[in-house]
C-alpha positions as a Python dict, from the first residue, in 0.01 Angstrom:
ca = {
    (1, 'X'): (0, 0, 0),
    (2, 'X'): (-129, 336, -101),
    (3, 'X'): (-309, 189, -403),
    (4, 'X'): (-484, -73, -182),
    (5, 'X'): (-611, 196, 52),
    (6, 'X'): (-751, 395, -244),
    (7, 'X'): (-932, 88, -376),
    (8, 'X'): (-1096, 29, -41),
    (9, 'X'): (-1210, 387, -27),
    (10, 'X'): (-1360, 367, -371),
    (11, 'X'): (-1539, 45, -282),
    (12, 'X'): (-1687, 195, 33),
    (13, 'X'): (-1793, 500, -161),
    (14, 'X'): (-1973, 286, -420),
    (15, 'X'): (-2157, 89, -153),
    (16, 'X'): (-2264, 410, 14),
    (17, 'X'): (-2396, 548, -308),
    (18, 'X'): (-2597, 230, -378),
    (19, 'X'): (-2750, 239, -34),
    (20, 'X'): (-2836, 604, -69),
    (21, 'X'): (-3004, 540, -406),
    (22, 'X'): (-3207, 251, -270),
    (23, 'X'): (-3321, 443, 33),
    (24, 'X'): (-3417, 736, -190),
    (25, 'X'): (-3627, 511, -413),
    (26, 'X'): (-3804, 354, -112),
    (27, 'X'): (-3873, 700, 30),
    (28, 'X'): (-4008, 819, -304),
    (29, 'X'): (-4236, 512, -328),
    (30, 'X'): (-4369, 569, 19),
    (31, 'X'): (-4425, 937, -52),
    (32, 'X'): (-4610, 855, -377),
    (33, 'X'): (-4833, 599, -201),
    (34, 'X'): (-4912, 841, 79),
    (35, 'X'): (-5001, 1113, -169),
    (36, 'X'): (-5231, 876, -354),
    (37, 'X'): (-5406, 769, -34),
    (38, 'X'): (-5452, 1130, 69),
    (39, 'X'): (-5607, 1207, -271),
    (40, 'X'): (-5845, 911, -241),
    (41, 'X'): (-5943, 1015, 109),
    (42, 'X'): (-6009, 1372, -8),
    (43, 'X'): (-6227, 1239, -293),
    (44, 'X'): (-6424, 1013, -55),
    (45, 'X'): (-6474, 1310, 175),
    (46, 'X'): (-6605, 1521, -111),
    (47, 'X'): (-6837, 1240, -228),
    (48, 'X'): (-6974, 1201, 126),
    (49, 'X'): (-7036, 1574, 152),
    (50, 'X'): (-7219, 1577, -181),
    (51, 'X'): (-7432, 1272, -73),
    (52, 'X'): (-7522, 1436, 254),
    (53, 'X'): (-7620, 1756, 68),
    (54, 'X'): (-7836, 1558, -173),
    (55, 'X'): (-8004, 1369, 114),
    (56, 'X'): (-8071, 1692, 297),
    (57, 'X'): (-8228, 1843, -16),
    (58, 'X'): (-8453, 1536, -62),
    (59, 'X'): (-8559, 1554, 299),
    (60, 'X'): (-8642, 1919, 254),
    (61, 'X'): (-8851, 1833, -52),
    (62, 'X'): (-9039, 1560, 145),
    (63, 'X'): (-9105, 1804, 432),
    (64, 'X'): (-9230, 2063, 185),
    (65, 'X'): (-9457, 1804, 16),
    (66, 'X'): (-9597, 1688, 349),
    (67, 'X'): (-9679, 2048, 440),
    (68, 'X'): (-9857, 2096, 112),
    (69, 'X'): (-10081, 1787, 156),
    (70, 'X'): (-10157, 1867, 520),
    (71, 'X'): (-9948, 1592, 674),
    (72, 'X'): (-9662, 1781, 819),
    (73, 'X'): (-9443, 1544, 1024),
    (74, 'X'): (-9632, 1227, 919),
    (75, 'X'): (-9459, 907, 815),
    (76, 'X'): (-9430, 880, 442),
    (77, 'X'): (-9437, 502, 429),
    (78, 'X'): (-9359, 283, 136),
    (79, 'X'): (-9543, 210, -187),
    (80, 'X'): (-9780, -90, -149),
    (81, 'X'): (-9801, -53, 225),
    (82, 'X'): (-10137, -112, 398),
    (83, 'X'): (-10083, 116, 690),
    (84, 'X'): (-10336, 395, 651),
    (85, 'X'): (-10144, 605, 902),
    (86, 'X'): (-9868, 656, 648),
    (87, 'X'): (-9898, 899, 369),
    (88, 'X'): (-9839, 637, 102),
    (89, 'X'): (-10098, 399, 250),
    (90, 'X'): (-10364, 669, 279),
    (91, 'X'): (-10314, 780, -79),
    (92, 'X'): (-10332, 430, -218),
    (93, 'X'): (-10648, 366, -24),
    (94, 'X'): (-10798, 679, -158),
    (95, 'X'): (-10701, 587, -508),
    (96, 'X'): (-10861, 247, -477),
    (97, 'X'): (-11189, 394, -339),
    (98, 'X'): (-11478, 521, -567),
    (99, 'X'): (-11436, 880, -700),
    (100, 'X'): (-11617, 1136, -491),
    (101, 'X'): (-11864, 1344, -697),
    (102, 'X'): (-11994, 1573, -428),
    (103, 'X'): (-11757, 1861, -395),
    (104, 'X'): (-11909, 1948, -65),
    (105, 'X'): (-11749, 1640, 83),
    (106, 'X'): (-11410, 1768, -3),
    (107, 'X'): (-11217, 1884, 295),
    (108, 'X'): (-10880, 2009, 378),
    (109, 'X'): (-10751, 1662, 391),
    (110, 'X'): (-10538, 1453, 169),
    (111, 'X'): (-10839, 1285, 15),
    (112, 'X'): (-11015, 1609, -70),
    (113, 'X'): (-10699, 1760, -200),
    (114, 'X'): (-10630, 1453, -411),
    (115, 'X'): (-10985, 1455, -554),
    (116, 'X'): (-10965, 1824, -630),
    (117, 'X'): (-10613, 1787, -768),
    (118, 'X'): (-10728, 1503, -994),
    (119, 'X'): (-11026, 1704, -1118),
    (120, 'X'): (-10818, 2014, -1172),
    (121, 'X'): (-10554, 1804, -1341),
    (122, 'X'): (-10810, 1664, -1584),
    (123, 'X'): (-10944, 2009, -1654),
    (124, 'X'): (-10597, 2150, -1692),
    (125, 'X'): (-10496, 1857, -1907),
    (126, 'X'): (-10795, 1912, -2135),
    (127, 'X'): (-10727, 2284, -2149),
    (128, 'X'): (-10360, 2216, -2204),
    (129, 'X'): (-10444, 1976, -2485),
    (130, 'X'): (-10665, 2240, -2646),
    (131, 'X'): (-10407, 2504, -2594),
    (132, 'X'): (-10148, 2272, -2736),
    (133, 'X'): (-10371, 2203, -3037),
    (134, 'X'): (-10433, 2575, -3089),
    (135, 'X'): (-10068, 2637, -3036),
    (136, 'X'): (-9980, 2366, -3283),
    (137, 'X'): (-10222, 2515, -3537),
    (138, 'X'): (-10069, 2855, -3481),
    (139, 'X'): (-9724, 2704, -3505),
    (140, 'X'): (-9824, 2527, -3828),
    (141, 'X'): (-9965, 2852, -3964),
    (142, 'X'): (-9651, 3036, -3863),
    (143, 'X'): (-9446, 2756, -4016),
    (144, 'X'): (-9635, 2799, -4344),
    (145, 'X'): (-9585, 3176, -4327),
    (146, 'X'): (-9219, 3123, -4245),
    (147, 'X'): (-9192, 2877, -4531),
    (148, 'X'): (-9357, 3128, -4767),
    (149, 'X'): (-9133, 3406, -4643),
    (150, 'X'): (-8833, 3175, -4671),
    (151, 'X'): (-8932, 3109, -5032),
    (152, 'X'): (-8964, 3483, -5097),
    (153, 'X'): (-8635, 3543, -4920),
    (154, 'X'): (-8482, 3265, -5128),
    (155, 'X'): (-8610, 3433, -5447),
    (156, 'X'): (-8482, 3768, -5327),
    (157, 'X'): (-8149, 3617, -5228),
    (158, 'X'): (-8123, 3440, -5564),
    (159, 'X'): (-8205, 3767, -5741),
    (160, 'X'): (-7962, 3955, -5522),
    (161, 'X'): (-7690, 3698, -5581),
    (162, 'X'): (-7759, 3716, -5956),
    (163, 'X'): (-7753, 4098, -5946),
    (164, 'X'): (-7435, 4095, -5741),
    (165, 'X'): (-7279, 3849, -5982),
    (166, 'X'): (-7389, 4064, -6279),
    (167, 'X'): (-7263, 4378, -6102),
    (168, 'X'): (-6937, 4208, -6025),
    (169, 'X'): (-6902, 4104, -6388),
    (170, 'X'): (-6987, 4459, -6502),
    (171, 'X'): (-6740, 4607, -6256),
    (172, 'X'): (-6477, 4371, -6383),
    (173, 'X'): (-6555, 4463, -6744),
    (174, 'X'): (-6563, 4830, -6645),
    (175, 'X'): (-6229, 4793, -6472),
    (176, 'X'): (-6085, 4627, -6782),
    (177, 'X'): (-6234, 4896, -7010),
    (178, 'X'): (-6114, 5169, -6773),
    (179, 'X'): (-5768, 5018, -6772),
    (180, 'X'): (-5775, 5011, -7153),
    (181, 'X'): (-5899, 5371, -7168),
    (182, 'X'): (-5637, 5481, -6916),
    (183, 'X'): (-5370, 5311, -7124),
    (184, 'X'): (-5501, 5482, -7438),
    (185, 'X'): (-5527, 5812, -7250),
    (186, 'X'): (-5170, 5778, -7129),
    (187, 'X'): (-5058, 5709, -7484),
    (188, 'X'): (-5257, 6006, -7613),
    (189, 'X'): (-5127, 6223, -7329),
    (190, 'X'): (-4774, 6125, -7415),
    (191, 'X'): (-4843, 6198, -7782),
    (192, 'X'): (-5006, 6528, -7686),
    (193, 'X'): (-4708, 6622, -7473),
    (194, 'X'): (-4479, 6547, -7765),
    (195, 'X'): (-4702, 6750, -8000),
    (196, 'X'): (-4717, 7036, -7750),
    (197, 'X'): (-4342, 7031, -7718),
    (198, 'X'): (-4304, 7029, -8095),
    (199, 'X'): (-4570, 7301, -8127),
    (200, 'X'): (-4399, 7515, -7863),
    (201, 'X'): (-4069, 7480, -8041),
    (202, 'X'): (-4234, 7543, -8379),
    (203, 'X'): (-4424, 7843, -8241),
    (204, 'X'): (-4110, 7983, -8085),
    (205, 'X'): (-3915, 7933, -8407),
    (206, 'X'): (-4206, 8069, -8614),
    (207, 'X'): (-4240, 8375, -8393),
    (208, 'X'): (-3869, 8439, -8419),
    (209, 'X'): (-3881, 8389, -8795),
    (210, 'X'): (-4192, 8603, -8819),
    (211, 'X'): (-4031, 8876, -8611),
    (212, 'X'): (-3728, 8865, -8838),
    (213, 'X'): (-3946, 8873, -9150),
    (214, 'X'): (-4158, 9157, -9013),
    (215, 'X'): (-3847, 9350, -8921),
    (216, 'X'): (-3703, 9279, -9266),
    (217, 'X'): (-4032, 9392, -9424),
    (218, 'X'): (-4032, 9707, -9213),
    (219, 'X'): (-3673, 9778, -9306),
    (220, 'X'): (-3743, 9717, -9673),
    (221, 'X'): (-4064, 9920, -9658),
    (222, 'X'): (-3885, 10210, -9491),
    (223, 'X'): (-3609, 10185, -9749),
    (224, 'X'): (-3866, 10169, -10031),
    (225, 'X'): (-4059, 10465, -9893),
    (226, 'X'): (-3736, 10658, -9845),
    (227, 'X'): (-3630, 10585, -10202),
    (228, 'X'): (-3977, 10676, -10325),
    (229, 'X'): (-3971, 11008, -10139),
    (230, 'X'): (-3620, 11080, -10259),
    (231, 'X'): (-3720, 10987, -10613),
    (232, 'X'): (-4018, 11221, -10610),
    (233, 'X'): (-3827, 11501, -10441),
    (234, 'X'): (-3505, 11467, -10641),
    (235, 'X'): (-3608, 11343, -10983),
    (236, 'X'): (-3969, 11467, -10968),
    (237, 'X'): (-4089, 11169, -11170),
    (238, 'X'): (-4416, 11169, -11355),
    (239, 'X'): (-4688, 10962, -11190),
    (240, 'X'): (-4980, 11030, -11425),
    (241, 'X'): (-5080, 11026, -11792),
    (242, 'X'): (-5255, 11286, -11998),
    (243, 'X'): (-5636, 11272, -11987),
    (244, 'X'): (-5687, 11406, -12340),
    (245, 'X'): (-5558, 11648, -12604),
    (246, 'X'): (-5656, 11978, -12760),
    (247, 'X'): (-5839, 11896, -13086),
    (248, 'X'): (-5859, 12257, -13213),
    (249, 'X'): (-5823, 12616, -13088),
    (250, 'X'): (-6011, 12942, -13147),
    (251, 'X'): (-5780, 13208, -13007),
    (252, 'X'): (-6017, 13484, -13111),
    (253, 'X'): (-6292, 13348, -12886),
    (254, 'X'): (-6039, 13201, -12634),
    (255, 'X'): (-6200, 12863, -12689),
    (256, 'X'): (-6044, 12520, -12716),
    (257, 'X'): (-6199, 12189, -12821),
    (258, 'X'): (-6089, 11863, -12651),
    (259, 'X'): (-6132, 11497, -12739),
    (260, 'X'): (-6337, 11414, -12425),
    (261, 'X'): (-6717, 11405, -12400),
    (262, 'X'): (-7023, 11220, -12279),
    (263, 'X'): (-6872, 10874, -12322),
    (264, 'X'): (-6584, 10970, -12093),
    (265, 'X'): (-6808, 11089, -11811),
    (266, 'X'): (-6696, 11449, -11856),
    (267, 'X'): (-6888, 11720, -11673),
    (268, 'X'): (-6938, 12086, -11752),
    (269, 'X'): (-6721, 12303, -11528),
    (270, 'X'): (-6434, 12053, -11518),
    (271, 'X'): (-6098, 12230, -11535),
    (272, 'X'): (-5779, 12101, -11697),
    (273, 'X'): (-5417, 12210, -11702),
    (274, 'X'): (-5263, 12230, -12052),
    (275, 'X'): (-4905, 12098, -12095),
    (276, 'X'): (-4658, 12181, -12368),
    (277, 'X'): (-4626, 11913, -12632),
    (278, 'X'): (-4269, 11831, -12536),
    (279, 'X'): (-4336, 11807, -12162),
    (280, 'X'): (-4107, 11621, -11925),
    (281, 'X'): (-4390, 11431, -11755),
    (282, 'X'): (-4751, 11473, -11645),
    (283, 'X'): (-4822, 11539, -11278),
    (284, 'X'): (-4472, 11640, -11173),
    (285, 'X'): (-4418, 11877, -10883),
    (286, 'X'): (-4237, 12104, -11125),
    (287, 'X'): (-4524, 12273, -11306),
    (288, 'X'): (-4310, 12464, -11558),
    (289, 'X'): (-4450, 12250, -11840),
    (290, 'X'): (-4804, 12377, -11768),
    (291, 'X'): (-4868, 12663, -12006),
    (292, 'X'): (-5245, 12714, -11985),
    (293, 'X'): (-5568, 12635, -11801),
    (294, 'X'): (-5909, 12559, -11948),
    (295, 'X'): (-6261, 12498, -11815),
    (296, 'X'): (-6524, 12288, -11994),
    (297, 'X'): (-6831, 12493, -12084),
    (298, 'X'): (-7021, 12253, -12312),
    (299, 'X'): (-7034, 11877, -12383),
    (300, 'X'): (-7084, 11853, -12758),
    (301, 'X'): (-7052, 11482, -12845),
    (302, 'X'): (-6937, 11145, -12715),
    (303, 'X'): (-6572, 11249, -12745),
    (304, 'X'): (-6593, 11623, -12802),
    (305, 'X'): (-6631, 11917, -12564),
    (306, 'X'): (-6584, 12293, -12576),
    (307, 'X'): (-6366, 12463, -12314),
    (308, 'X'): (-6292, 12821, -12225),
    (309, 'X'): (-5926, 12925, -12200),
    (310, 'X'): (-5904, 13082, -11852),
    (311, 'X'): (-5528, 13136, -11863),
    (312, 'X'): (-5242, 13086, -12105),
    (313, 'X'): (-4880, 13184, -12127),
    (314, 'X'): (-4849, 13463, -12381),
    (315, 'X'): (-4528, 13310, -12511),
    (316, 'X'): (-4677, 12960, -12520),
    (317, 'X'): (-5039, 12983, -12637),
    (318, 'X'): (-5268, 12681, -12649),
    (319, 'X'): (-5219, 12483, -12965),
    (320, 'X'): (-5368, 12180, -13134),
    (321, 'X'): (-5229, 11853, -12994),
    (322, 'X'): (-5137, 11992, -12649),
    (323, 'X'): (-5203, 11731, -12375),
    (324, 'X'): (-5446, 11816, -12097),
    (325, 'X'): (-5464, 11681, -11743),
    (326, 'X'): (-5689, 11704, -11437),
    (327, 'X'): (-5613, 11537, -11102),
    (328, 'X'): (-5985, 11483, -11036),
    (329, 'X'): (-6080, 11331, -11370),
    (330, 'X'): (-6019, 10985, -11507),
    (331, 'X'): (-6226, 10858, -11795),
    (332, 'X'): (-6491, 10618, -11666),
    (333, 'X'): (-6349, 10588, -11313),
    (334, 'X'): (-6456, 10745, -10980),
    (335, 'X'): (-6195, 10960, -10813),
    (336, 'X'): (-6128, 11021, -10441),
    (337, 'X'): (-5897, 11267, -10269),
    (338, 'X'): (-5812, 11347, -9905),
    (339, 'X'): (-5754, 11695, -9766),
    (340, 'X'): (-5556, 11801, -9458),
    (341, 'X'): (-5437, 12130, -9312),
    (342, 'X'): (-5554, 12488, -9338),
    (343, 'X'): (-5693, 12575, -9681),
    (344, 'X'): (-5633, 12930, -9809),
    (345, 'X'): (-5561, 12995, -10176),
    (346, 'X'): (-5767, 13289, -10306),
    (347, 'X'): (-5621, 13557, -10077),
    (348, 'X'): (-5947, 13631, -9892),
    (349, 'X'): (-5975, 13607, -9513),
    (350, 'X'): (-6096, 13279, -9368),
    (351, 'X'): (-6082, 12926, -9496),
    (352, 'X'): (-6126, 12837, -9862),
    (353, 'X'): (-6205, 12473, -9781),
    (354, 'X'): (-6562, 12495, -9908),
    (355, 'X'): (-6444, 12639, -10239),
    (356, 'X'): (-6183, 12366, -10278),
    (357, 'X'): (-6439, 12094, -10206),
    (358, 'X'): (-6672, 12257, -10456),
    (359, 'X'): (-6398, 12259, -10722),
    (360, 'X'): (-6335, 11890, -10657),
    (361, 'X'): (-6694, 11766, -10637),
    (362, 'X'): (-6823, 11962, -10937),
    (363, 'X'): (-6579, 11766, -11150),
    (364, 'X'): (-6716, 11431, -11030),
    (365, 'X'): (-6457, 11350, -10763),
    (366, 'X'): (-6527, 11302, -10390),
    (367, 'X'): (-6342, 11382, -10068),
    (368, 'X'): (-6304, 11060, -9866),
    (369, 'X'): (-6160, 11219, -9551),
    (370, 'X'): (-6020, 11551, -9433),
    (371, 'X'): (-5850, 11708, -9131),
    (372, 'X'): (-6029, 12038, -9071),
    (373, 'X'): (-5905, 12369, -8928),
    (374, 'X'): (-5967, 12245, -8571),
    (375, 'X'): (-5755, 11931, -8613),
    (376, 'X'): (-6051, 11692, -8636),
    (377, 'X'): (-6121, 11406, -8876),
    (378, 'X'): (-6435, 11489, -9076),
    (379, 'X'): (-6615, 11371, -9389),
    (380, 'X'): (-6670, 11568, -9706),
    (381, 'X'): (-6978, 11726, -9543),
    (382, 'X'): (-6798, 11805, -9217),
    (383, 'X'): (-6936, 11512, -9015),
    (384, 'X'): (-6708, 11380, -8740),
    (385, 'X'): (-6507, 11061, -8804),
    (386, 'X'): (-6313, 10832, -8570),
    (387, 'X'): (-5944, 10769, -8622),
    (388, 'X'): (-6013, 10417, -8751),
    (389, 'X'): (-6278, 10545, -8993),
    (390, 'X'): (-6044, 10818, -9114),
    (391, 'X'): (-5748, 10587, -9180),
    (392, 'X'): (-5973, 10329, -9345),
    (393, 'X'): (-6101, 10600, -9579),
    (394, 'X'): (-5753, 10609, -9738),
    (395, 'X'): (-5759, 10319, -9986),
    (396, 'X'): (-5649, 10217, -10335),
    (397, 'X'): (-5926, 10435, -10479),
    (398, 'X'): (-5775, 10748, -10319),
    (399, 'X'): (-5557, 10931, -10571),
    (400, 'X'): (-5425, 11237, -10386),
    (401, 'X'): (-5357, 11350, -10031),
    (402, 'X'): (-5383, 11729, -10064),
    (403, 'X'): (-5171, 11898, -9796),
    (404, 'X'): (-5251, 12256, -9700),
    (405, 'X'): (-5091, 12472, -9435),
    (406, 'X'): (-4986, 12253, -9137),
    (407, 'X'): (-4870, 12548, -8928),
    (408, 'X'): (-4515, 12417, -8907),
    (409, 'X'): (-4367, 12764, -8964),
    (410, 'X'): (-4584, 12916, -8691),
    (411, 'X'): (-4498, 12663, -8415),
    (412, 'X'): (-4218, 12872, -8271),
    (413, 'X'): (-4354, 13220, -8348),
    (414, 'X'): (-4716, 13205, -8233),
    (415, 'X'): (-4797, 13317, -7879),
    (416, 'X'): (-5147, 13171, -7896),
    (417, 'X'): (-5141, 12843, -7702),
    (418, 'X'): (-5476, 12735, -7839),
    (419, 'X'): (-5361, 12791, -8195),
    (420, 'X'): (-5043, 12591, -8126),
    (421, 'X'): (-5251, 12303, -7989),
    (422, 'X'): (-5466, 12313, -8303),
    (423, 'X'): (-5155, 12305, -8527),
    (424, 'X'): (-5016, 12011, -8329),
    (425, 'X'): (-5345, 11821, -8366),
    (426, 'X'): (-5348, 11890, -8742),
    (427, 'X'): (-4986, 11770, -8778),
    (428, 'X'): (-5048, 11455, -8573),
    (429, 'X'): (-5355, 11352, -8773),
    (430, 'X'): (-5183, 11442, -9099),
    (431, 'X'): (-4897, 11205, -9009),
    (432, 'X'): (-5152, 10923, -8962),
    (433, 'X'): (-5301, 10988, -9307),
    (434, 'X'): (-4954, 11013, -9462),
    (435, 'X'): (-4853, 10670, -9329),
    (436, 'X'): (-5171, 10517, -9465),
    (437, 'X'): (-5124, 10702, -9797),
    (438, 'X'): (-4772, 10563, -9833),
    (439, 'X'): (-4903, 10208, -9781),
    (440, 'X'): (-5153, 10251, -10066),
    (441, 'X'): (-4930, 10450, -10300),
    (442, 'X'): (-5142, 10764, -10266),
    (443, 'X'): (-4961, 11065, -10410),
    (444, 'X'): (-4903, 11349, -10162),
    (445, 'X'): (-4934, 11689, -10325),
    (446, 'X'): (-4922, 12043, -10193),
    (447, 'X'): (-5237, 12251, -10227),
    (448, 'X'): (-5077, 12496, -10471),
    (449, 'X'): (-4949, 12215, -10695),
    (450, 'X'): (-5288, 12044, -10690),
    (451, 'X'): (-5454, 12369, -10799),
    (452, 'X'): (-5202, 12396, -11086),
    (453, 'X'): (-5285, 12040, -11193),
    (454, 'X'): (-5652, 12122, -11161),
    (455, 'X'): (-5624, 12424, -11391),
    (456, 'X'): (-5763, 12655, -11125),
    (457, 'X'): (-5757, 13030, -11202),
    (458, 'X'): (-5827, 13287, -10933),
    (459, 'X'): (-6121, 13509, -11024),
    (460, 'X'): (-6003, 13869, -11059),
    (461, 'X'): (-6192, 14150, -10886),
    (462, 'X'): (-6258, 14475, -11073),
    (463, 'X'): (-6226, 14782, -10845),
    (464, 'X'): (-6312, 15137, -10942),
    (465, 'X'): (-6210, 15443, -10747),
    (466, 'X'): (-6480, 15578, -10520),
    (467, 'X'): (-6643, 15238, -10463),
    (468, 'X'): (-6633, 15041, -10138),
    (469, 'X'): (-6375, 14760, -10175),
    (470, 'X'): (-6585, 14442, -10160),
    (471, 'X'): (-6322, 14221, -9996),
    (472, 'X'): (-6106, 14223, -9686),
    (473, 'X'): (-5734, 14275, -9719),
    (474, 'X'): (-5535, 13951, -9729),
    (475, 'X'): (-5309, 14051, -9442),
    (476, 'X'): (-5561, 14256, -9246),
    (477, 'X'): (-5469, 14539, -9011),
    (478, 'X'): (-5165, 14497, -8790),
    (479, 'X'): (-5135, 14613, -8431),
    (480, 'X'): (-4921, 14912, -8351),
    (481, 'X'): (-4729, 14707, -8098),
    (482, 'X'): (-4627, 14346, -8121),
    (483, 'X'): (-4759, 14289, -7771),
    (484, 'X'): (-5080, 14487, -7815),
    (485, 'X'): (-5409, 14306, -7765),
    (486, 'X'): (-5562, 14216, -8097),
    (487, 'X'): (-5905, 14347, -8175),
    (488, 'X'): (-6154, 14231, -8432),
    (489, 'X'): (-5992, 14150, -8767),
    (490, 'X'): (-6319, 14169, -8958),
    (491, 'X'): (-6390, 14452, -9194),
    (492, 'X'): (-6693, 14666, -9120),
    (493, 'X'): (-6770, 14676, -9491),
    (494, 'X'): (-7009, 14445, -9665),
    (495, 'X'): (-6830, 14123, -9769),
    (496, 'X'): (-6954, 13856, -10003),
    (497, 'X'): (-7035, 13533, -9816),
    (498, 'X'): (-6823, 13350, -10076),
    (499, 'X'): (-6508, 13517, -9945),
    (500, 'X'): (-6595, 13587, -9582),
    (501, 'X'): (-6513, 13355, -9293),
    (502, 'X'): (-6848, 13458, -9151),
    (503, 'X'): (-7011, 13184, -9352),
    (504, 'X'): (-7377, 13175, -9442),
    (505, 'X'): (-7573, 12922, -9638),
    (506, 'X'): (-7520, 12969, -10008),
    (507, 'X'): (-7807, 13105, -10208),
    (508, 'X'): (-7955, 12824, -10416),
    (509, 'X'): (-7977, 12865, -10793),
    (510, 'X'): (-8310, 12982, -10932),
    (511, 'X'): (-8244, 12832, -11273),
    (512, 'X'): (-8105, 13130, -11463),
    (513, 'X'): (-7779, 13040, -11636),
    (514, 'X'): (-7556, 13273, -11835),
    (515, 'X'): (-7577, 13221, -12211),
    (516, 'X'): (-7203, 13168, -12207),
    (517, 'X'): (-7251, 12833, -12030),
    (518, 'X'): (-7572, 12721, -12201),
}
């Protein structure tokens, strides 16, 4: 029973739904039709409004035209009408009538206006035709100009396009070349970087190796110089050879003949030291083997000269075959020496530098550089030299560095500050010359030893009682007190310029020579 009731309900529900769907469709159809009708009505209304607006505009145009022809409010009429009271009829009648030629008949009427309008229209038409012809000519001319300009523009455009194409091709080639160059540059840069790295490493290694070699050379040089100094100081080795020998001797006349002469470049006045035949070496610091001194007084032949014996050991007289030696003479070769320090060897006051230079130069040698009494570098003639010039003057041609008094013993005793400064300057510059002398193997020799080698003999003064002593004392007068102010050390007596430190220019020779030296 329950199932039957449910079936009835479902049936009623289905019928209701069908009815509702049908009514909805009918309502939708009616609504659609009504909407369509309303749209059509709205369109008709709009069309009517537009037609009325158009009609009103045409009526306005007709009213305006009628006012212009002087028929305001008249009936327009129809075309072909015969009623002259209408505008159309009057105009057609006027058109069909002969053309009026008398302008005076024209009036402010439709006919007059029409005649005038026709005449003006013809005139305007003719003028318009002419203007149109002129305008057409001008247009044609402009067209030709435009065509010509277009042709020129076309040529310019073609040229521009060709130039742009060529430029584009060049830019492309340039870009390709630039890319190639950049690639090559990058390769070269990489190679350069590698070379720089290798060079930096090589330079670093070379500098290290060079520093080691230089240090090794310095060490070896110092060791060599030390050994050389020790050898000379300890063993007193011989560094020179004999220059000649005694050929014969005349003890009665104190003359000796040597085997040197013109061919050897020997000069008169040259002095030699005479060694014993069994000497231990020429030029040693130990001068015990020197037994005599001679001075050349005459050049007799190519290899023969006469010399005066200025000194000889009584127990070891000069004999035939004795070797002779001079530090400033070498057969056929120029000789240079350097001098440094205070020079005083003959016991007279003042410097004996001029006398030493004279002894050296008169035998053919030269003084390449010297440190004077003021601690300055000077030439043989006393001209100032720079430090570079002075050190360069010491070379392989320099044979001796003659060292005088360097004031080393007076450094602590002297109270004269200026004198101490002078000694210090002399010692400093002497050290520079000594270093350069060691590099060139120049033999350093004390002044006294050099004079022994040279065969120098101090000239003895003869003094008789009652005469004025012609020379100053070697030591001079001493102060009564060690702290007393020193006065003048010069003697008031007449002193020979040769031995005085108050130097004057030497008196030149007048040509008279002693027969002993002729």
